[in-house]
C-alpha positions as CSV (number, residue, x, y, z in Angstrom):
1,M,27.2,12.5,-13.0
2,N,29.1,9.6,-14.5
3,S,32.5,10.4,-13.1
4,D,32.9,6.4,-12.0
5,R,32.3,5.5,-15.6
6,D,35.0,3.1,-17.0
7,P,37.1,5.5,-19.6
8,A,37.0,2.8,-22.1
9,E,33.0,3.2,-22.6
10,T,33.4,7.0,-23.2
11,M,36.8,7.3,-24.7
12,P,37.3,5.4,-27.7
13,L,41.3,5.4,-28.0
14,R,43.4,4.1,-29.9
15,V,47.0,5.1,-28.4
16,A,50.3,3.7,-29.8
17,V,52.8,2.9,-26.4
18,Q,55.3,1.4,-28.0
19,E,58.5,3.7,-27.3
20,G,59.6,1.1,-24.7
21,S,59.5,-2.0,-27.2
22,E,62.3,-3.8,-28.7
23,E,60.8,-3.1,-32.1
24,I,61.0,0.8,-32.0
25,R,64.7,0.6,-30.4
26,N,65.8,-1.6,-33.5
27,N,64.4,0.7,-35.7
28,E,66.0,3.9,-34.2
29,A,69.4,2.1,-34.3
30,D,69.7,1.9,-38.0
31,L,69.0,6.2,-38.1
32,P,71.6,8.6,-37.5
33,E,71.4,10.1,-33.8
34,P,69.6,13.2,-35.0
35,A,66.9,11.4,-36.8
36,A,66.3,9.0,-34.1
37,R,66.0,11.6,-31.5
38,G,63.6,13.4,-34.0
39,R,61.7,10.5,-35.0
40,K,61.1,9.8,-30.9
41,K,60.2,13.3,-30.4
42,A,57.5,13.2,-33.1
43,V,55.9,10.3,-31.6
44,V,55.9,11.7,-28.2
45,L,54.1,15.1,-29.9
46,S,51.8,12.8,-31.7
47,V,50.6,11.2,-28.7
48,V,50.3,13.9,-26.7
49,A,48.4,15.7,-29.0
50,V,45.8,12.7,-29.4
51,L,45.4,12.7,-25.6
52,L,44.7,16.4,-25.6
53,V,42.2,16.2,-28.5
54,T,40.4,13.2,-27.2
55,G,40.3,15.2,-23.5
56,V,41.9,12.6,-21.1
57,G,45.5,14.1,-20.8
58,A,44.9,14.3,-17.2
59,G,43.6,10.7,-16.8
60,L,45.8,8.9,-19.4
61,L,49.6,9.3,-19.4
62,W,52.4,9.1,-22.4
63,A,55.8,10.0,-20.9
64,G,58.8,9.9,-23.2
65,G,61.8,7.8,-22.4
66,G,64.6,10.3,-23.7
67,G,66.2,13.0,-21.5
68,N,66.4,15.4,-24.5
69,T,62.5,15.6,-24.9
70,A,62.4,18.6,-22.4
71,G,60.0,21.8,-22.5
72,P,56.6,22.3,-21.6
73,E,55.3,21.3,-25.1
74,A,56.7,17.8,-24.7
75,G,53.7,16.5,-22.4
76,P,52.4,17.1,-18.9
77,K,54.8,16.7,-15.8
78,I,54.5,13.5,-13.7
79,R,54.7,12.3,-10.5
80,Q,55.5,8.9,-8.8
81,V,52.9,7.5,-6.9
82,A,52.5,4.0,-4.9
83,V,50.1,1.1,-5.9
84,A,48.1,0.9,-2.7
85,K,45.9,-1.3,-1.2
86,T,42.4,0.2,0.0
87,D,39.1,0.1,0.2
88,M,37.0,1.3,-2.7
89,S,33.3,2.5,-2.8
90,G,31.6,3.8,-6.2
91,V,29.5,6.7,-5.1
92,R,27.8,9.2,-7.7
93,E,25.4,12.1,-7.4
94,M,22.9,12.7,-9.9
95,E,20.2,16.0,-10.1
96,G,17.1,15.4,-9.7
97,T,13.5,17.2,-9.0
98,L,11.8,17.1,-5.7
99,G,7.7,17.5,-5.7
100,Y,4.3,16.1,-5.3
101,D,3.5,12.6,-6.8
102,S,1.0,11.5,-9.1
103,V,-0.1,14.9,-10.7
104,R,-3.2,14.8,-12.7
105,T,-5.7,17.6,-14.1
106,I,-9.6,17.0,-13.2
107,R,-12.4,17.8,-15.8
108,G,-15.8,18.3,-15.1
109,A,-18.2,15.5,-16.1
110,G,-21.4,16.9,-17.5
111,E,-23.1,20.2,-18.1
112,G,-23.6,22.8,-15.7
113,V,-21.9,25.8,-14.1
114,V,-18.8,25.8,-11.3
115,T,-20.1,27.0,-8.2
116,W,-17.4,26.2,-5.8
117,L,-13.7,25.3,-5.9
118,P,-11.2,24.7,-3.6
119,K,-8.1,26.7,-2.6
120,Q,-4.7,25.7,-3.9
121,G,-2.8,23.5,-1.5
122,A,-5.8,22.0,0.2
123,T,-6.0,18.4,1.0
124,V,-9.2,16.4,0.2
125,A,-9.5,13.2,1.6
126,R,-12.2,10.2,1.2
127,G,-15.8,11.7,1.4
128,E,-15.1,15.4,1.0
129,Q,-16.1,17.6,-1.8
130,L,-13.6,18.5,-4.6
131,Y,-15.7,20.8,-6.4
132,R,-19.5,21.8,-6.8
133,V,-21.7,22.4,-9.9
134,D,-24.9,23.7,-10.0
135,E,-24.3,23.5,-6.3
136,R,-24.2,19.8,-6.4
137,P,-20.9,18.6,-4.7
138,T,-18.3,16.2,-6.5
139,V,-17.0,14.0,-3.8
140,V,-13.6,12.0,-3.6
141,F,-13.6,8.2,-3.5
142,Y,-10.6,6.0,-3.3
143,G,-10.2,3.3,-5.8
144,S,-8.3,2.1,-9.2
145,T,-11.5,2.3,-11.2
146,P,-13.1,5.4,-12.2
147,M,-17.1,6.0,-12.1
148,Y,-17.3,5.6,-16.2
149,R,-21.1,5.1,-16.3
150,R,-24.2,6.0,-14.2
151,L,-25.3,3.3,-11.4
152,D,-29.0,3.0,-11.9
153,T,-29.9,-0.8,-12.8
154,P,-30.4,-3.0,-10.0
155,G,-28.1,-6.3,-10.5
156,S,-25.4,-4.2,-12.5
157,V,-21.9,-5.7,-11.9
158,G,-18.6,-4.5,-12.4
159,R,-15.3,-3.0,-10.7
160,D,-16.8,0.5,-10.6
161,I,-19.6,-0.7,-8.6
162,R,-17.0,-2.3,-6.0
163,V,-15.3,1.0,-5.7
164,A,-19.0,2.8,-4.7
165,A,-19.4,-0.1,-2.2
166,D,-16.0,-0.2,-0.7
167,N,-16.1,3.4,-0.4
168,L,-19.8,3.8,1.4
169,K,-18.5,0.9,3.7
170,A,-15.4,2.9,4.8
171,L,-17.6,6.0,5.5
172,G,-19.8,4.0,7.8
173,Y,-23.0,3.1,5.8
174,D,-24.2,-0.2,5.8
175,I,-24.2,-1.5,2.2
176,G,-25.9,-5.2,3.1
177,Q,-23.9,-8.7,2.0
178,Q,-22.2,-8.5,-1.5
179,P,-22.8,-11.4,-3.7
180,A,-19.4,-13.6,-3.8
181,P,-17.5,-14.3,-6.9
182,G,-19.5,-17.0,-8.9
183,T,-22.7,-15.8,-8.1
184,V,-25.4,-15.2,-10.9
185,V,-27.5,-12.5,-10.6
186,Q,-30.3,-11.0,-12.7
187,Q,-29.4,-7.4,-14.1
188,R,-32.8,-5.7,-14.4
189,E,-33.8,-2.1,-16.0
190,P,-32.6,1.2,-15.1
191,V,-34.5,2.7,-12.1
192,D,-35.7,5.5,-13.9
193,Q,-37.3,3.5,-16.7
194,Q,-39.1,1.4,-14.3
195,T,-42.7,2.7,-13.2
196,S,-45.3,1.2,-10.8
197,A,-47.6,1.2,-14.5
198,D,-45.4,-1.8,-15.4
199,A,-47.4,-3.9,-12.9
200,G,-50.9,-1.9,-13.3
201,P,-52.8,-0.6,-10.2
202,S,-54.3,-4.3,-9.8
203,T,-51.1,-5.8,-9.4
204,A,-49.9,-3.7,-6.7
205,A,-53.4,-4.3,-4.7
206,E,-52.8,-8.0,-5.3
207,T,-49.6,-8.0,-3.9
208,G,-49.8,-5.4,-1.0
209,Q,-47.3,-3.2,-2.1
210,D,-47.1,0.4,-2.1
211,T,-46.1,2.3,-5.1
212,A,-42.7,3.7,-4.4
213,E,-41.9,7.6,-4.4
214,P,-40.0,8.5,-7.3
215,S,-37.2,9.9,-4.9
216,S,-37.4,6.6,-2.8
217,G,-35.3,4.5,-4.7
218,P,-36.0,1.5,-7.0
219,P,-39.6,0.7,-7.0
220,P,-41.1,-2.4,-5.6
221,S,-41.0,-4.5,-9.1
222,A,-37.3,-4.3,-9.1
223,Q,-36.7,-4.9,-5.3
224,G,-37.4,-8.6,-5.3
225,D,-38.6,-10.9,-1.7
226,D,-36.8,-10.7,1.4
227,A,-34.5,-13.7,0.2
228,D,-33.2,-12.1,-3.0
229,Q,-33.4,-8.5,-1.6
230,E,-29.3,-8.4,-0.9
231,T,-28.4,-10.0,-4.3
232,G,-31.1,-7.7,-6.5
233,A,-31.8,-11.1,-8.2
234,G,-35.6,-10.5,-7.6
235,K,-38.2,-13.1,-8.3
236,P,-37.9,-15.6,-11.4
237,A,-40.1,-14.7,-14.1
238,E,-42.6,-17.6,-13.8
239,D,-43.2,-17.0,-10.0
240,Q,-44.3,-13.3,-11.0
241,T,-46.4,-14.3,-13.8
242,R,-48.4,-16.7,-11.5
243,A,-48.5,-13.8,-8.8
244,G,-50.2,-11.7,-11.6
245,Q,-47.2,-9.8,-12.5
246,S,-45.5,-9.0,-15.8
247,P,-42.2,-10.3,-16.0
248,T,-39.6,-7.6,-15.6
249,P,-36.7,-7.9,-18.3
250,A,-33.7,-9.2,-17.1
251,R,-30.3,-10.4,-17.8
252,Q,-28.0,-13.1,-15.9
253,V,-24.8,-11.8,-14.8
254,T,-21.8,-13.7,-13.3
255,V,-20.0,-11.9,-10.5
256,K,-16.0,-11.9,-11.0
257,E,-13.4,-11.7,-8.6
258,G,-13.1,-7.8,-7.9
259,D,-16.6,-7.1,-9.0
260,G,-19.6,-5.0,-7.1
261,V,-23.0,-5.4,-7.1
262,L,-25.7,-2.9,-7.4
263,T,-28.2,-4.5,-4.8
264,E,-30.9,-3.1,-3.1
265,G,-28.6,-2.7,0.2
266,L,-26.3,-0.7,-1.8
267,M,-28.6,1.4,-3.5
268,S,-30.2,2.2,-0.3
269,A,-26.6,3.3,1.4
270,I,-26.2,5.5,-1.8
271,K,-29.7,7.2,-0.6
272,R,-28.5,8.0,3.0
273,W,-24.9,9.1,1.6
274,Q,-26.7,11.3,-1.0
275,K,-28.8,13.0,1.8
276,S,-25.6,13.6,4.2
277,V,-23.8,15.4,1.3
278,G,-26.6,17.5,0.1
279,I,-27.8,15.4,-3.2
280,E,-31.1,14.2,-3.9
281,P,-31.3,10.9,-2.4
282,T,-32.3,9.2,-5.6
283,G,-30.1,6.0,-4.9
284,V,-28.5,6.4,-8.5
285,L,-25.0,7.5,-8.8
286,E,-24.3,9.8,-11.6
287,I,-20.6,9.8,-13.0
288,S,-20.4,13.6,-11.7
289,D,-20.8,12.7,-8.2
290,V,-17.4,11.3,-7.7
291,V,-13.9,11.5,-8.4
292,V,-11.8,8.4,-7.8
293,T,-8.3,8.9,-6.7
294,R,-6.0,6.4,-5.1
295,S,-5.9,8.2,-1.8
296,A,-5.8,11.7,-0.5
297,V,-5.1,14.4,-2.7
298,R,-3.5,17.9,-2.5
299,V,-4.9,20.7,-5.1
300,S,-1.8,21.9,-6.6
301,E,-3.4,24.4,-9.2
302,V,-6.8,25.9,-9.7
303,S,-7.7,26.6,-13.5
304,A,-11.1,27.2,-13.3
305,Q,-13.3,30.3,-11.7
306,T,-16.5,29.7,-10.5
307,G,-19.1,30.7,-13.3
308,D,-16.8,28.8,-15.8
309,A,-18.9,26.0,-17.7
310,A,-18.4,22.6,-15.8
311,A,-17.2,20.6,-18.9
312,N,-13.7,22.1,-18.9
313,D,-10.3,21.6,-17.2
314,L,-10.8,22.5,-13.4
315,L,-8.2,22.0,-11.5
316,S,-5.2,19.6,-11.1
317,V,-4.4,17.2,-7.9
318,S,-1.5,15.2,-6.8
319,A,-0.9,12.9,-4.2
320,T,0.0,14.2,-0.9
321,T,3.4,12.5,-0.6
322,K,6.6,13.8,-2.3
323,S,9.3,11.8,-4.3
324,V,12.1,12.8,-6.5
325,H,12.3,12.0,-10.2
326,I,15.7,11.7,-11.8
327,P,16.2,11.6,-15.4
328,V,19.1,8.8,-15.7
329,E,21.1,7.7,-18.8
330,T,20.4,4.1,-19.9
331,L,24.0,3.3,-19.6
332,D,23.8,4.2,-16.0
333,L,20.7,1.9,-15.1
334,G,22.8,-1.1,-14.7
335,T,24.0,0.0,-11.2
336,I,20.5,1.0,-10.0
337,K,18.3,-0.9,-8.4
338,A,14.6,-0.7,-6.8
339,G,15.1,-0.7,-3.2
340,Q,18.4,0.7,-3.3
341,K,19.1,3.2,-0.4
342,V,20.5,6.6,-1.5
343,T,21.2,10.0,0.3
344,V,19.0,13.1,-1.0
345,V,20.9,16.2,-0.6
346,L,18.3,19.4,-0.2
347,P,18.9,22.6,-1.0
348,D,19.6,24.0,2.2
349,G,22.7,21.2,2.0
350,T,20.9,18.9,4.8
351,E,20.7,15.4,3.8
352,T,17.8,12.9,4.4
353,A,17.5,9.1,3.6
354,G,15.5,7.9,0.7
355,E,14.7,4.8,-1.4
356,V,14.7,3.9,-5.1
357,A,10.9,3.5,-5.4
358,T,10.4,2.6,-9.3
359,I,12.4,2.4,-12.6
360,G,10.6,3.7,-15.6
361,T,10.1,1.5,-18.6
362,T,9.6,4.6,-21.0
363,I,13.0,5.8,-22.9
364,K,13.0,9.3,-23.6
365,A,15.4,10.9,-25.8
366,D,16.9,14.1,-24.8
367,Q,18.7,16.5,-27.5
368,E,21.8,17.2,-26.1
369,G,25.4,18.4,-27.1
370,E,26.6,20.4,-30.1
371,S,25.9,17.7,-32.4
372,G,22.3,17.3,-31.4
373,T,22.5,13.6,-30.9
374,G,19.7,12.2,-28.7
375,V,20.6,10.8,-25.1
376,T,18.2,8.2,-23.9
377,K,17.0,8.6,-20.5
378,I,14.7,6.7,-18.1
379,N,12.8,8.4,-14.8
380,V,14.0,6.8,-11.3
381,T,11.6,7.8,-8.8
382,V,13.3,8.1,-5.4
383,S,10.9,8.0,-2.3
384,V,11.8,10.2,0.7
385,D,11.6,8.1,4.4
386,D,11.4,11.3,6.3
387,A,8.3,13.4,5.3
388,E,9.1,16.2,7.8
389,A,12.3,16.8,6.2
390,V,10.5,18.2,3.0
391,K,7.6,19.2,4.4
392,D,8.1,22.7,3.8
393,I,9.5,22.0,0.0
394,D,6.9,21.9,-2.9
395,A,9.1,21.6,-5.6
396,A,12.8,22.0,-5.8
397,P,16.2,20.6,-7.6
398,V,18.1,18.2,-5.3
399,Q,21.3,16.3,-5.4
400,V,20.8,12.1,-5.0
401,R,23.7,10.2,-3.8
402,F,23.8,6.6,-4.8
403,E,26.1,4.2,-3.0
404,G,27.4,1.7,-5.6
405,E,29.7,-1.3,-5.4
406,A,31.8,-1.7,-2.5
407,K,35.3,-3.5,-2.5
408,K,37.6,-4.1,0.3
409,G,41.5,-4.4,0.1
410,V,42.1,-4.0,-3.5
411,L,45.0,-2.5,-5.5
412,A,44.4,1.0,-6.8
413,V,46.1,3.8,-8.2
414,P,45.0,7.5,-9.6
415,V,43.2,7.3,-12.9
416,G,46.2,9.5,-14.3
417,A,48.3,6.6,-13.7
418,L,46.6,4.6,-16.6
419,L,48.0,4.4,-20.3
420,A,45.6,3.4,-23.2
421,L,47.1,1.0,-25.5
422,R,46.6,0.8,-29.4
423,E,46.1,-2.4,-29.3
424,G,43.6,-2.3,-26.6
425,G,43.2,-2.6,-22.9
426,Y,45.6,-0.7,-20.1
427,A,49.2,-0.6,-18.8
428,V,50.8,1.7,-16.0
429,R,54.5,2.8,-16.1
430,L,57.0,1.7,-13.8
431,A,58.9,4.7,-12.1
432,E,62.3,4.0,-12.9
433,G,63.9,7.4,-12.9
434,R,63.3,10.9,-13.6
435,S,65.0,13.8,-15.7
436,A,65.9,16.9,-14.1
437,E,63.1,18.8,-15.7
438,G,60.6,16.5,-14.2
439,R,60.1,14.2,-17.1
440,S,60.0,10.2,-17.4
441,A,63.5,8.7,-17.5
442,G,61.9,5.6,-18.8
443,G,60.3,2.9,-17.2
444,R,58.9,-0.5,-18.1
445,L,55.0,-0.7,-19.2
446,V,53.2,-3.3,-17.1
447,P,49.7,-4.3,-18.4
448,V,46.9,-4.1,-16.0
449,D,43.3,-5.1,-15.6
450,T,40.9,-2.3,-14.5
451,G,38.1,-2.6,-11.9
452,M,36.3,-0.1,-10.3
453,F,36.6,3.6,-10.7
454,A,35.8,6.0,-7.9
455,R,36.7,9.2,-6.4
456,G,39.9,9.6,-8.8
457,L,40.8,6.1,-8.4
458,V,41.1,2.8,-10.3
459,E,41.4,-0.7,-9.3
460,I,44.0,-2.7,-11.3
461,S,45.3,-5.8,-10.9
462,G,47.9,-7.9,-12.8
463,E,50.7,-10.7,-12.5
464,D,53.4,-8.0,-12.2
465,I,51.2,-5.9,-9.8
466,A,51.8,-5.6,-6.1
467,E,51.4,-3.3,-3.1
468,G,53.8,-0.4,-3.2
469,M,54.9,-0.7,-6.5
470,K,56.2,2.9,-7.5
471,V,54.4,3.8,-11.0
472,E,54.0,7.4,-12.7
473,A,51.0,9.3,-12.9
474,T,50.3,13.1,-14.1
475,A,51.0,15.7,-11.3
């Protein structure tokens, strides 16, 4: 997964590459010939051991300079390669999981017995029932604010009321006019606390109003006159007093951006909707009447059975769309950007296009490796452009190919041509000759700067580096 990472990030090497230096030759000149050869062989063997222990013997090369260091134990065989001018593109493949988005568990609200549940795999859209408790349906509404309270108080203001208003309007119900942000409305008592006795029999006769049926919505005392009917503000208390009515307790509430108001028009629409779905038309919306989701949902799992208590986990739902979730090490996130185009390789080998949708902000530590050290990862979500390409797959492991940085006309050599210098940095060895056993016969070390790593090649540059130059690399 990290094949294109700079080796310096993962291989903390300190390899002494001094065999071709003037200093070591001068030191060896003071020794007897057998001792000098023994010292040189010891240096070579120790460096090869360092490379093998660090696991980079195939990627970084030490080649002895003497012709008497033959034998397989002296180091890997080498070959001559030319510094080539080429185009490079950093491509990486990472493992991910394809599945449905936004899985959540639905728990019943209130008391009762579950009397109906959907089938696994069913799709439930706005206005359709998700389950039934005591034969009372719970219906899906779209929005971002859940129903967290009973909507029974005319003049109530809030974002949950906006959800109710927007959904009923989308379902074709006339909700009347909603007050604009900044409007001051009067919030009255809940419907079930208002009775015709508040005004008394004489009051109803004086105003010419009929006492409302319990199931017909708010009583006349909460409806207000025609001018205030849509805002639910009602008559001012002093006007009611002059008309011989007792003032109805109220408090003023200012409508904010994104709020809805429980107006008489909206409560009337709730009644008509309740009648159409088989709920007693009271005009009061209970918490258990609605489950709010962001869009249509797919039933991913049914965990309850009919006859179970409603106040438990009933089922799990997800979005109807699919995406790929990839746990990415934090060190690899630098090359991944939101909106980046990717290729998703499906289990049958077919490919489909995708795009990086989101990059998570929560870092998780996975316990990996023999040492048990934590590897920090962040979830990257990739959307699939063609839903038809994955319609028959509910969940499956996939490969995601990230197209990285692209460079044209750079000088590159195989990664096996790099030598790690003890003092830091890298070098390549010029191919100046070879022994009969295929070992290096000695060549000048040339320091290089490294760039992109991709597909076994590394970009190099330096004052003494030119296209066509022959250098040594592991065979």
